Steps between C-alpha positions, in 0.01 A plus 500: 500500500793741515604717209821301458299176485259646244787626285679164510181307424405734217842475339504120529146444377527729199840366397374141511194537277419564137279803491197553275585729208227656285590573139415861420304519178267802518527526881698787653810403698522632855710430808441553871712480812390303806702686766577337836577726796667393824317657793600240754278270294436503125255748347398535134459833321202592284393821325151651494436639153326836458141523381611695192770271362417343165542130590370323813386825662455484877634146527783373717798361312866421534725783374561458128378568150564461129832377370668777298721428196790652695464248786760223497244252629204442730701553818632832375148606402362408843778688680463807278123513546528450878742792515273722290177404678595480868860628520664162568870528404598206277836458673339405834309205349654152506328286232395158631328344200216521253145367532259367235367735235144620553256631240238767564165425340358849453815701422696236305833512684756227566651573840839358600549530880846521661543450874763715672627576849519868587811590701484788743225755570322660206320835492202419280415764241177415316501694175142624551419444133485122483547414869300650785673329792725212603356215705717272716344170606640249753579173326336309787171677424506375143551142622189511721202339320269734691629785282453323167196401298411372153204596284391367161443764234367443149622712209421435133352164595813385685493449878823561689612499860575852625718531809487765773726591793382752761715714727415809706209601278683440171425214261756342268341322205536437126837420346683618813309252715576222250870586513488501879307173516747327267795632700355366825423165336856470369640576844272236652617242248162446333668462164721217624368143475692405813321760707158388375574133553640553849855389428668823591865586536660815643466644148133398467356487853194305597210696644426444867219692665639629829148562628354152466840326473388276215345497158283268296574381151240523223499431128319717250279371221793552264736296717693786661601431860494766770567525872216698656478663839281275716339812649372622164164324533432650843665842496246767389775687314515209257126465447527646149817307416465163678780343296767752595846344443698478821780696336266802499378446855569789737671248729732358232856430602780369280631179652664174401242303698222337303142611568365297788833485680567710811656840439857523616569742784 
């Protein structure tokens, strides 16, 4: 996927959906930026937090932080924090849309993520107080199931899925991984009934595995229908997740052909 294709798909997907909004209450409002870089292909930008910062020490996050009373909105807060934390000038960021709100369990934040395209080269300047270094990750790496995993953690008697993405010795997890996972799912069309049912259009493409050239349809116990990669039962990468949706398969390609039909040249 080229950067231009990712930008166009992001803008279209986010404009066409009603996002999840969490009402504040006692939770602290925060905003982050999901920056896209064009390095011949799309890359995403993350920030490694210092071990001495008060919240989420040592973790990898998107640039961002608390919403100040002086901020005009969540986008302005995300841009301001990204400038303060990693030296990203707000005027080089083209906003593309806003993702679903995410809550943090331990620190009681509501995080509103904005996706933006970064124009031109940027000299990263981690502030050294909150941010130790900037991490750039190829978008293609994040799409590869070999770099992602899910664990189940129990806290206060509640068991939740916890998501992880690995790259070059760094691990993205927690709220940042949930934001990333939701973004990838939105791009793939998981939230669209047409994509799940296999009745895709150019706006909601059907998944076709370009490795095995076909998919198989299954129905969950709750009646949800999915197209699955036919290789998932045999490929050792999918041993832990045998019901991997084809839209998350490393060989996924957006196409107007239905699963089972030959891929167009």
